[in-house]
VOPAGU-2260 file (C-alpha; in pm, 1 decimal, decimal comma):
REM VOPAGU-2260
SITE   aa  ch    i         X         Y         Z
SITE  MET   A    0    -668,4   -3203,7    2005,2
SITE  PRO   A    1    -489,9   -3411,3    1750,5
SITE  GLY   A    2    -780,5   -3326,0    1500,4
SITE  VAL   A    3    -738,3   -2976,7    1541,1
SITE  PHE   A    4    -354,6   -3009,9    1507,8
SITE  LYS   A    5    -414,3   -3189,6    1165,5
SITE  TYR   A    6    -669,7   -2906,5    1078,2
SITE  LYS   A    7    -424,4   -2643,6    1134,6
SITE  LEU   A    8    -154,2   -2815,4     939,4
SITE  GLY   A    9    -392,3   -2863,0     644,9
SITE  ILE   A   10    -333,0   -3240,4     645,8
SITE  ASN   A   11    -704,8   -3314,0     618,3
SITE  GLU   A   12    -686,6   -3122,3     274,3
SITE  PHE   A   13    -463,7   -3381,8      87,9
SITE  SER   A   14    -770,8   -3633,0     168,1
SITE  SER   A   15   -1096,5   -3473,1     186,6
SITE  ASN   A   16   -1083,2   -3235,3    -106,3
SITE  GLY   A   17    -761,8   -3309,8    -289,4
SITE  SER   A   18    -935,1   -3194,2    -620,4
SITE  ASN   A   19   -1028,5   -2845,6    -485,9
SITE  LEU   A   20    -684,3   -2793,0    -358,1
SITE  LEU   A   21    -522,4   -2856,9    -690,0
SITE  LYS   A   22    -771,0   -2624,1    -886,4
SITE  SER   A   23    -671,4   -2359,2    -601,5
SITE  LEU   A   24    -300,0   -2412,2    -690,5
SITE  LEU   A   25    -345,9   -2389,5   -1042,2
SITE  ALA   A   26    -558,7   -2097,5    -988,2
SITE  GLU   A   27    -268,0   -1921,8    -820,3
SITE  PHE   A   28      -1,7   -2028,6   -1056,4
SITE  ILE   A   29    -200,0   -1894,0   -1353,8
SITE  GLY   A   30    -284,4   -1572,3   -1157,3
SITE  VAL   A   31      69,6   -1472,1   -1078,3
SITE  PHE   A   32     189,7   -1609,3   -1434,6
SITE  LEU   A   33     -53,5   -1354,2   -1578,5
SITE  LEU   A   34      58,8   -1085,9   -1345,0
SITE  ASN   A   35     447,3   -1130,7   -1441,4
SITE  LEU   A   36     387,1   -1181,2   -1796,4
SITE  PHE   A   37     183,2    -872,2   -1874,0
SITE  GLY   A   38     289,7    -642,0   -1567,8
SITE  ILE   A   39     674,0    -705,9   -1646,9
SITE  PHE   A   40     567,6    -666,7   -2037,8
SITE  SER   A   41     476,9    -303,4   -1934,3
SITE  CYS   A   42     809,8    -237,3   -1756,9
SITE  LEU   A   43     999,5    -286,6   -2064,9
SITE  HIS   A   44     828,0       3,9   -2256,5
SITE  GLY   A   45     600,3     189,5   -2017,8
SITE  THR   A   46     621,5     493,7   -1808,9
SITE  ALA   A   47     576,9     447,9   -1417,7
SITE  THR   A   48     179,9     539,8   -1475,8
SITE  MET   A   49     163,8     268,3   -1718,8
SITE  ILE   A   50     324,8      13,6   -1533,9
SITE  SER   A   51     130,3      93,7   -1215,3
SITE  PHE   A   52    -218,1      74,0   -1402,4
SITE  THR   A   53     -94,8    -236,6   -1572,5
SITE  PHE   A   54     -18,1    -422,2   -1242,4
SITE  GLY   A   55    -331,8    -299,7   -1082,2
SITE  LEU   A   56    -560,6    -400,8   -1382,7
SITE  VAL   A   57    -407,0    -739,0   -1402,7
SITE  VAL   A   58    -487,8    -793,6   -1038,5
SITE  PHE   A   59    -807,7    -658,3   -1074,3
SITE  MET   A   60    -888,8    -917,8   -1345,9
SITE  VAL   A   61    -724,2   -1220,4   -1185,2
SITE  VAL   A   62    -927,2   -1160,7    -855,5
SITE  SER   A   63   -1254,6   -1099,0   -1053,5
SITE  SER   A   64   -1197,6   -1421,5   -1246,7
SITE  LEU   A   65   -1008,9   -1682,6   -1028,6
SITE  GLY   A   66   -1077,3   -1537,6    -667,7
SITE  HIS   A   67   -1370,8   -1784,2    -638,1
SITE  VAL   A   68   -1148,7   -2087,2    -672,9
SITE  SER   A   69    -819,4   -2012,1    -454,2
SITE  GLY   A   70    -922,3   -1686,2    -267,4
SITE  GLY   A   71    -717,3   -1497,1    -516,0
SITE  HIS   A   72    -417,9   -1442,1    -309,8
SITE  ILE   A   73    -136,4   -1432,5    -599,4
SITE  ASN   A   74      81,8   -1295,3    -330,5
SITE  PRO   A   75     312,5   -1458,6     -63,6
SITE  ALA   A   76     241,6   -1161,1     153,4
SITE  VAL   A   77    -139,8   -1195,7     149,5
SITE  THR   A   78    -110,3   -1572,6     219,3
SITE  ALA   A   79     136,3   -1516,1     525,1
SITE  GLY   A   80    -128,5   -1256,6     647,4
SITE  LEU   A   81    -412,8   -1507,4     631,0
SITE  LEU   A   82    -203,6   -1788,3     769,3
SITE  SER   A   83     -93,8   -1545,4    1070,7
SITE  VAL   A   84    -464,2   -1509,0    1184,1
SITE  GLY   A   85    -571,8   -1899,0    1097,7
SITE  LYS   A   86    -756,7   -1818,2     782,3
SITE  ILE   A   87    -559,1   -2063,8     593,1
SITE  SER   A   88    -382,5   -2389,5     695,4
SITE  PHE   A   89       2,5   -2427,4     702,0
SITE  ALA   A   90      17,8   -2681,3     436,4
SITE  ARG   A   91    -234,4   -2499,8     208,5
SITE  ALA   A   92     -11,0   -2153,5     244,7
SITE  ILE   A   93     316,7   -2341,8     184,6
SITE  LEU   A   94     186,6   -2501,1    -148,5
SITE  TYR   A   95      10,9   -2153,7    -253,4
SITE  VAL   A   96     351,7   -1960,2    -184,2
SITE  ILE   A   97     528,4   -2266,6    -423,3
SITE  SER   A   98     255,4   -2243,1    -678,5
SITE  GLN   A   99     298,9   -1849,1    -666,0
SITE  CYS   A  100     671,8   -1848,4    -728,4
SITE  ALA   A  101     639,0   -2121,4    -992,2
SITE  GLY   A  102     384,8   -1893,7   -1193,1
SITE  ALA   A  103     590,5   -1598,0   -1152,1
SITE  VAL   A  104     906,6   -1776,9   -1310,4
SITE  ALA   A  105     694,8   -1917,5   -1587,8
SITE  GLY   A  106     543,3   -1581,3   -1663,2
SITE  THR   A  107     867,0   -1405,0   -1680,6
SITE  ALA   A  108    1048,8   -1669,7   -1885,4
SITE  CYS   A  109     749,5   -1667,1   -2138,2
SITE  LEU   A  110     776,7   -1292,3   -2169,7
SITE  LYS   A  111    1145,6   -1363,1   -2200,4
SITE  ALA   A  112    1087,1   -1614,4   -2507,3
SITE  LEU   A  113     837,4   -1365,8   -2681,5
SITE  VAL   A  114    1013,2   -1056,3   -2652,7
SITE  PRO   A  115    1339,2    -974,4   -2873,1
SITE  GLU   A  116    1645,5    -982,8   -2649,7
SITE  ALA   A  117    1738,8    -628,2   -2718,2
SITE  GLN   A  118    1405,7    -489,7   -2556,9
SITE  GLN   A  119    1408,3    -736,8   -2261,6
SITE  GLY   A  120    1599,2    -493,5   -2028,7
SITE  GLY   A  121    1622,2    -615,3   -1684,2
SITE  LEU   A  122    1283,0    -818,8   -1740,0
SITE  GLY   A  123    1119,6    -612,2   -1461,0
SITE  ILE   A  124    1378,7    -676,4   -1168,3
SITE  THR   A  125    1296,8    -453,2    -883,2
SITE  LYS   A  126    1591,4    -265,4    -721,8
SITE  VAL   A  127    1644,7     -23,9    -461,4
SITE  ALA   A  128    1734,2     327,4    -575,2
SITE  GLU   A  129    2083,8     417,2    -563,1
SITE  ASN   A  130    1987,3     676,0    -303,8
SITE  VAL   A  131    1794,3     459,3    -110,2
SITE  LEU   A  132    1937,4     274,5     188,3
SITE  PRO   A  133    1862,8    -105,5     219,0
SITE  MET   A  134    1651,5     -56,5     549,7
SITE  GLN   A  135    1476,7     230,4     398,7
SITE  GLY   A  136    1392,5      -5,2     105,5
SITE  LEU   A  137    1274,4    -254,8     351,6
SITE  GLY   A  138    1039,8       8,1     547,1
SITE  LEU   A  139     888,3     104,2     225,5
SITE  GLU   A  140     804,3    -246,5     102,7
SITE  PHE   A  141     680,9    -318,1     452,5
SITE  PHE   A  142     431,6     -48,7     414,2
SITE  LEU   A  143     331,1    -136,9      67,7
SITE  GLY   A  144     271,5    -483,2     192,7
SITE  PHE   A  145      91,1    -358,9     497,1
SITE  VAL   A  146    -152,3    -140,7     296,8
SITE  LEU   A  147    -232,6    -419,0      64,8
SITE  VAL   A  148    -323,7    -687,6     315,8
SITE  LEU   A  149    -511,5    -438,9     508,8
SITE  THR   A  150    -734,8    -357,8     195,5
SITE  VAL   A  151    -785,5    -735,2     152,6
SITE  PHE   A  152    -899,1    -810,6     512,2
SITE  GLY   A  153   -1123,5    -494,9     504,8
SITE  VAL   A  154   -1302,8    -585,6     149,8
SITE  VAL   A  155   -1344,0    -969,8     271,7
SITE  ASP   A  156   -1469,3    -914,1     626,0
SITE  ASP   A  157   -1761,8   -1167,2     652,0
SITE  ASN   A  158   -1941,0    -878,5     860,4
SITE  LYS   A  159   -1944,4    -665,3     549,0
SITE  PRO   A  160   -2080,4    -858,7     303,4
SITE  ASP   A  161   -2155,3    -580,4      62,8
SITE  SER   A  162   -1784,0    -478,3      47,1
SITE  LYS   A  163   -1705,4    -783,9    -108,5
SITE  TYR   A  164   -1865,2    -699,0    -472,0
SITE  LEU   A  165   -1582,3    -432,8    -469,1
SITE  ALA   A  166   -1317,1    -653,0    -369,5
SITE  PRO   A  167   -1136,6    -700,7    -698,1
SITE  LEU   A  168   -1134,6    -325,0    -770,2
SITE  ALA   A  169   -1021,1    -222,3    -426,0
SITE  ILE   A  170    -726,5    -474,4    -433,9
SITE  GLY   A  171    -639,2    -387,7    -810,6
SITE  MET   A  172    -626,6      -0,6    -712,2
SITE  THR   A  173    -433,6     -50,7    -400,2
SITE  VAL   A  174    -163,8    -225,4    -610,4
SITE  THR   A  175    -200,3      81,8    -862,5
SITE  PHE   A  176    -151,1     349,8    -594,6
SITE  GLY   A  177     135,3     142,7    -430,1
SITE  HIS   A  178     310,3     145,5    -752,7
SITE  LEU   A  179     273,0     509,0    -818,5
SITE  ALA   A  180     397,8     590,4    -492,0
SITE  GLY   A  181     695,7     355,6    -462,4
SITE  ILE   A  182     794,9     259,7    -814,4
SITE  LYS   A  183    1099,1     503,3    -852,2
SITE  TYR   A  184    1231,0     376,6    -492,0
SITE  THR   A  185    1209,0      32,0    -459,9
SITE  GLY   A  186    1030,0     -86,5    -778,1
SITE  ALA   A  187     721,6    -107,9    -561,6
SITE  SER   A  188     711,9    -498,6    -568,9
SITE  MET   A  189     437,3    -524,7    -285,0
SITE  ASN   A  190     477,7    -925,3    -397,5
SITE  PRO   A  191     760,8   -1147,9    -312,0
SITE  ALA   A  192     648,2   -1391,3    -608,7
SITE  ARG   A  193     653,5   -1129,6    -880,3
SITE  THR   A  194    1023,1   -1020,7    -778,3
SITE  PHE   A  195    1134,0   -1380,1    -744,3
SITE  GLY   A  196    1024,9   -1469,1   -1094,4
SITE  SER   A  197    1226,7   -1178,5   -1230,7
SITE  ALA   A  198    1541,6   -1254,5   -1033,0
SITE  VAL   A  199    1534,6   -1620,6   -1128,6
SITE  ILE   A  200    1510,7   -1542,0   -1494,0
SITE  SER   A  201    1758,2   -1228,6   -1505,4
SITE  GLY   A  202    1986,1   -1375,1   -1254,6
SITE  ILE   A  203    1983,0   -1050,8   -1063,5
SITE  TRP   A  204    1955,1   -1099,6    -674,4
SITE  GLU   A  205    2069,6    -758,1    -539,4
SITE  ASN   A  206    1884,6    -698,4    -217,1
SITE  HIS   A  207    1652,9    -958,9    -293,4
SITE  TRP   A  208    1594,3   -1024,1      92,8
SITE  ILE   A  209    1412,1    -683,6     114,2
SITE  TYR   A  210    1141,8    -802,0    -129,9
SITE  TRP   A  211    1061,6   -1096,8      75,1
SITE  VAL   A  212    1077,1    -966,4     438,1
SITE  GLY   A  213     927,1    -630,4     393,1
SITE  PRO   A  214     593,7    -725,0     229,9
SITE  ILE   A  215     540,0   -1032,5     439,9
SITE  LEU   A  216     616,2    -860,7     771,1
SITE  GLY   A  217     365,4    -577,0     652,3
SITE  GLY   A  218     104,9    -809,6     549,6
SITE  VAL   A  219     127,5   -1007,4     872,1
SITE  ALA   A  220     124,8    -686,8    1071,4
SITE  ALA   A  221    -192,1    -546,4     885,1
SITE  ALA   A  222    -367,9    -905,9     936,9
SITE  LEU   A  223    -329,3    -908,9    1300,3
SITE  LEU   A  224    -426,1    -535,8    1350,5
SITE  TYR   A  225    -720,1    -576,9    1151,5
SITE  VAL   A  226    -842,3    -905,0    1348,7
SITE  GLN   A  227    -757,7    -741,8    1663,7
SITE  ALA   A  228    -884,4    -396,8    1629,2
SITE  PHE   A  229   -1087,3    -328,4    1314,1
SITE  ILE   A  230   -1300,8    -634,1    1223,6
SITE  ALA   A  231   -1645,4    -545,9    1169,5
SITE  PRO   A  232   -1908,0    -621,7    1442,5
SITE  GLU   A  233   -2148,3    -856,2    1353,0
SITE  PRO   A  234   -2486,7    -731,2    1235,2
SITE  GLU   A  235   -2758,2    -681,5    1489,9
SITE  VAL   A  236   -3054,4    -954,3    1487,9
SITE  ASP   A  237   -3367,8    -748,5    1435,0
SITE  LEU   A  238   -3588,5    -966,5    1691,2
SITE  ALA   A  239   -3922,7    -839,8    1533,0
SITE  GLU   A  240   -3827,6    -947,3    1176,0
SITE  ARG   A  241   -3737,4   -1282,9    1342,4
SITE  TYR   A  242   -4064,9   -1325,4    1505,5
SITE  ARG   A  243   -4237,7   -1207,4    1184,3
SITE  THR   A  244   -4059,0   -1465,5     988,2
SITE  HIS   A  245   -4139,2   -1740,7    1216,3
SITE  ALA   A  246   -4501,5   -1657,1    1221,0
SITE  ASP   A  247   -4515,7   -1665,7     852,8
SITE  GLU   A  248   -4366,2   -2005,9     865,3
SITE  LYS   A  249   -4618,2   -2127,7    1095,4
SITE  GLU   A  250   -4893,1   -1985,3     895,2
SITE  MET   A  251   -4759,5   -2155,0     562,2
SITE  ALA   A  252   -4739,7   -2481,6     735,0
SITE  ARG   A  253   -5088,3   -2469,2     878,5
SITE  LEU   A  254   -5232,1   -2379,2     553,4
SITE  ASP   A  255   -5054,7   -2664,9     360,9
SITE  GLY   A  256   -5187,0   -2904,8     655,0
SITE  LYS   A  257   -4841,5   -2988,8     750,7
SITE  ARG   A  258   -4870,2   -2928,6    1103,1
SITE  ASP   A  259   -5163,2   -2912,6    1350,7
SITE  LEU   A  260   -5163,8   -2573,2    1490,4
SITE  ALA   A  261   -5518,4   -2585,1    1654,4
């Protein structure tokens, strides 16, 4: 029991594979750094469509290039969803969120340093529209987080190996359509770290809690729902194929003289 408890907390990760953990944290930091740098860059001059596709394409690029290192979470809502169903340890989840937030702050700060002050605007701050109530904004961010994490679980399902090849594109396009749908109402954050980076650098914290509570609750709900109701069944074992394979192995062993089958 103590061993299981340590595994769930993630204490073993600091001793057994510390190097891999550091690489994962760096990947999460760089991933969100690029997301805020380029995503918010588009917010300074682009239309809603341009902003939506920029965020989606950056996520597509990051998951494609760094997903094999850390899993390509780049979002506390995704990390929380995976934690809720035991796919990641508590310690790793906390460190991931810290790295994601640090990357978001660094990316936004870098953009602020590179862009003339007159063109910085709100540095991509996400706000609830004037005609949208805070609870409505919370609900919208809940479902934006829900659909994102539902997509993540659907494309990384171990029993659907073929869908993994489409994972970066599917996740990126989900971010794109989430922005297209909700950007005029809540800014379509979908990502607490992305909003945190803008809030820290701009100093604007109005209704900031919405962008943490909404996506994270949506992500946890999607994770639990997928695992309990939608997880793909294990592929059926072809007994005839297994028998043929076993027979072929025996024949090869006999021919190689490794085994006396007479």
